[in-house]
N, C-alpha and C positions, 0 to 999 in steps of 0.2 A: 240194801239190807246189810247189816254188820255180820261178817263171817269171821269169828275169832280164829279159826284155823289158818286164815290168810294173814292175820295180824300178829301171830306168835310163832316162835321158832319150833321146828320139829322136836319130837321128844328126845332124840339123841343129843341135840345141842343143849337142851335143858338139863339133861343128865350130866353132861360135862361141866356145865356151870355150877351145878350142885356139888360135884366132885372136887372142884377147885375152890370151893368155899363161899359161893354167892349165898347170902342169907335167904332162907326159905320160908320165913314166917311172916311175910308182909301182907298176906291176903291177896285176893285177886284170882287169876286163873291158875289152875294146876292140872298137870297131866297125871292121871292115875292109871294104874294097871292092876287088874285083878283077874286072876285065872285066865291070863292071856288076852283079855279084852282091854283095849286102851280107850280112855275117855278124857275129854277136856271138860273140866268143871269150873265153876266160879264160886268162890266163897270169900266174903269180906273179912271174916274172923277165923282164920285157919287154925290157931292153937286150940280152939274149942270145938272143932269140927271132927266128926267121925267119918272116915273114908270107907265105911262099910268093909273094914278089914282089907283094904287095898294093900297089896304087898309092895308096891312101888309108888312113890309120890314125888313129883318134881315141880317146883315153882316155875310158872311160865311168865316170862317178861314180855311185855308188849313192845311194839316198835318204838313207842314214845319213851318207855322206861329204858330200853337199850340205848336209844339216842342220847338220853340225858347222861348216861355213864361214859359215853365215848368222849375223850378230851378233844377239843377243837384242834389242838396241836400237841405234838410230842417232840422231845429233843433227844437226838442220838448223839452220844459223846464219842469223840474220836481222840486219839493220842498221836501227836506228831512224833514224840520220842519213841514210842513202841514201834511205830512203822519204820523210823530211821534205823533203830537197832536191828530190826529184822533185815532191812536192806543192806546195812553195813556190817552184818555178821556180829551183832552185839557189841561192837566197839562203842566206847563212850562218845556221845554226841552232845556237846554242850551248847551249840549255837542254834539248836532247833527250838522253835516256839513250844509253849506248854500246850496242854490239852485244849480242845475246843469242842463246841457242840453245834449241830445243825438242826434247825426246826423243820419238821414235816407236818403238813396240814391235812386235816380230814377232808376227804372228797367222797361224796356219794353220787353215783351216776346210774342212769338206767338206759339200757339199749332196748331194742324191740322185745327181747326175750329174757334178759338178765339184769340183775342189780349188781353194781360194783361198789365195794367199800374199800377205800385205800387211804394210806398216808403217803403224801408225795410233796416234793418241793420242785421249784423251777431252777434249772441250771442252764444259763445261757438260753432262756426261753424254751427249753426242752424239759419235759417232766422227768423227774427221777423218783421212782417209786420205792419206798422202804418196804411196804407190805401191802398185799392186795388179796381180797377174798371176793368171790362172786357166787351168786345163786339165783334161781328163778324167783325166790321169795326174799324180799328185803329183810325180813326178820331173821332169816337164816344167815344172810351175809353179815348183818350187824352182830349176831351172836358169835359167829366165827371170829370176827374182829375182837370182840370183848374177851373171848377166850384167849386169843393171842396176846392181847394187852396184859391180861392178868398173868399169864405164864411167863411173860418177858419183863415183868416188874413195872410196867407203866401204870397199872391200876392195882391197888392192894386193899386188903381188909384189915381192920383192927377193931377188936371188941364188937363184932357183928355189924359194924358200920363201914361203909365204903369210903375210901379216900383216894384221890387221884394223885399219882406221883408222876410228874411230867418229865423227870430226868431218868435216863437209863445209862448205866455205866458199862 
């Protein structure tokens, strides 16, 4: 039996996604809160729906939706020159190579009790993790990662539509 509470992030993560600009009018599941009571409802046509005077409404994204918005890889840019200047006390360093970037790949794993969502790369066959989130619910781990990606500029919004920006300076 389908249990939507297990397939969607908790209300606090949906609230954060709304606060950082994730579009809220796409229909589907919504967390509503009215007079202290929290409910998960489904509506296909949210702009024309009355929430019976709900004081709080947050769009709920399913595991599938969250997974579609996570880039399969992201690039972290590094600067040889800035590192060299820091090491050599800001002296001019002309023989240092220019900036470079390293790709980190999305990995989702499950242990007996927790889900892990991370971006990592291999360095001499050892994993190097850029960022990692875990939770007992996969949907929460994915939501935490999406929030981090948005706040750090890897995923951004323009004109109510989401675009992935795979470079970070």
